[in-house]
C-alpha positions in Angstrom: 6.7 110.0 2.7 5.5 108.0 0.0 2.5 105.9 0.0 2.1 103.2 -2.6 -1.5 102.8 -3.5 -1.1 100.2 -6.1 -1.7 96.8 -5.0 1.0 94.3 -5.1 0.6 91.9 -8.0 -0.5 88.5 -6.9 0.8 85.6 -8.8 -1.8 84.0 -11.0 -0.7 80.5 -10.1 -0.2 79.9 -6.4 0.8 76.5 -5.2 -0.6 75.4 -1.9 2.1 72.8 -0.9 0.1 71.5 2.0 -2.9 70.7 -0.1 -0.6 69.0 -2.8 1.1 66.8 -0.1 -2.2 65.8 1.4 -3.6 64.9 -2.1 -0.6 62.8 -3.0 -0.6 61.0 0.4 -4.3 60.3 -0.1 -3.8 59.0 -3.6 -0.9 56.8 -2.5 -3.0 55.4 0.4 -5.8 54.5 -2.0 -3.4 52.8 -4.4 -1.9 50.9 -1.6 -5.3 49.7 -0.5 -6.2 48.7 -4.0 -2.9 46.8 -4.5 -3.3 45.1 -1.1 -6.9 44.1 -2.2 -5.6 42.4 -5.3 -2.7 40.7 -3.5 -5.2 39.3 -0.9 -7.6 38.2 -3.6 -4.8 36.2 -5.2 -3.8 34.7 -1.9 -7.4 33.7 -1.2 -7.6 32.1 -4.6 -4.3 30.2 -4.1 -5.4 29.0 -0.6 -8.7 27.8 -1.9 -6.9 25.8 -4.6 -4.6 24.3 -1.9 -7.6 23.5 0.3 -9.3 21.7 -2.7 -6.1 19.7 -3.3 -5.8 18.8 0.4 -9.5 17.7 0.5 -9.0 15.5 -2.5 -6.0 13.9 -0.8 -7.9 13.4 2.4 -10.7 11.7 0.5 -8.1 9.4 -1.1 -6.5 8.7 2.3 -10.0 7.9 3.8 -10.6 5.3 1.1 -7.1 3.9 1.6 -7.7 3.8 5.3 -11.0 1.9 4.9 -9.2 -0.6 2.6 -6.4 -1.0 5.1 -8.8 -1.7 8.0 -10.8 -4.2 5.9 -7.6 -6.0 4.9 -6.4 -5.9 8.5 -9.7 -7.4 9.6 -9.5 -10.1 7.0 -5.9 -10.8 8.1 -7.0 -11.2 11.7 -9.8 -13.5 10.7 -7.3 -15.6 8.6 -4.8 -15.7 11.5 -7.6 -16.8 13.9 -8.6 -19.8 11.7 -6.8 -23.0 12.6 -7.3 -24.5 9.2 -6.0 -23.5 5.8 -9.1 -23.1 3.6 -8.8 -23.3 -0.2 -11.9 -23.2 -2.4 -13.5 -26.7 -2.3 -11.0 -28.1 0.1 -10.3 -27.8 3.8 -6.9 -29.0 4.7 -6.3 -30.4 8.2 -3.4 -29.7 10.4 -1.9 -33.0 9.3 -1.5 -31.8 5.7 -0.2 -28.5 6.9 2.4 -30.3 8.8 3.6 -32.0 5.6 6.1 -29.2 5.3 8.0 -30.7 8.2 8.7 -34.0 6.4 9.9 -32.4 3.1 13.7 -32.0 3.0 15.1 -28.6 2.2 16.5 -29.7 -1.2 13.3 -31.4 -2.3 10.4 -29.6 -3.8 6.8 -30.7 -4.4 5.2 -29.6 -7.7 1.8 -31.2 -7.2 -0.2 -32.8 -4.4 -3.3 -34.7 -5.5 -5.8 -35.9 -2.8 -8.4 -38.5 -3.8 -10.3 -39.9 -0.8 -7.6 -41.3 1.4 -5.0 -41.5 -1.3 -2.4 -38.8 -1.7 0.0 -38.5 -4.7 3.1 -36.3 -4.3 4.9 -35.2 -7.4 8.1 -33.2 -7.3 11.8 -32.8 -7.8 14.8 -33.6 -5.6 18.4 -32.5 -6.3 20.0 -35.6 -4.9 19.0 -39.2 -4.4 19.6 -38.7 -0.6 17.0 -36.0 -0.5 14.4 -38.2 -2.2 15.3 -41.1 0.1 15.0 -38.8 3.2 11.6 -37.6 2.0 10.3 -41.1 1.5 11.7 -42.3 4.9 10.1 -39.2 6.6 6.7 -40.2 5.0 7.1 -43.8 6.1 8.1 -42.9 9.7 5.3 -40.3 9.9 2.1 -41.2 11.7 0.1 -39.4 9.1 0.7 -41.7 6.2 0.8 -45.5 5.5 1.5 -47.5 2.4 4.1 -45.1 1.0 5.2 -46.2 -2.5 7.7 -44.5 -4.9 6.3 -45.4 -8.3 8.0 -43.0 -10.8 11.6 -41.9 -10.8 13.3 -40.1 -13.7 16.8 -38.8 -13.3 17.8 -35.8 -15.4 19.6 -32.8 -14.0 17.4 -33.3 -11.0 15.4 -36.3 -9.9 11.7 -36.2 -10.8 9.5 -38.4 -8.7 6.0 -39.4 -7.8 5.0 -41.0 -4.5 1.7 -42.5 -3.5 0.6 -42.7 0.1 -2.6 -43.4 2.0 -3.7 -41.3 5.0 -3.5 -43.2 8.2 -6.7 -44.0 10.0 -8.2 -41.2 12.0 -6.1 -38.5 10.3 -8.0 -35.4 9.1 
């Protein structure tokens, strides 16, 4: 029988496959964590920018909301007033009702009020419209002494009418 007393040659370079697999898995896990960190940082940055944009928009909407409420409040105040107020003048309901006596095809360009005297200047498309306007003023309880004193006929009829406010009319 033979006995071999020489040791078997061991390879100089031995690969431990288990250790290699564990090292590679560990390295991949570390790289995945680092990649995830950068992705999340970019997401945070993007979300912060979105939040800033939304906060700016909210600030603008708050200002617009305040403007809306102030305009709405002024509108309610104006609707609650029975008189039409124009700087330096307060027009009574009788003057507001003047629109009821003006025919649809006649138009006033100017209304001058001086004490109890009112001068209407405007245009009418037909003589019938001017006649209807003058008759409406005469038949109205708001005016007295209605006189047509200027009449120019071109494409349309340009007129001026003087009237006095009736007694007791505001």
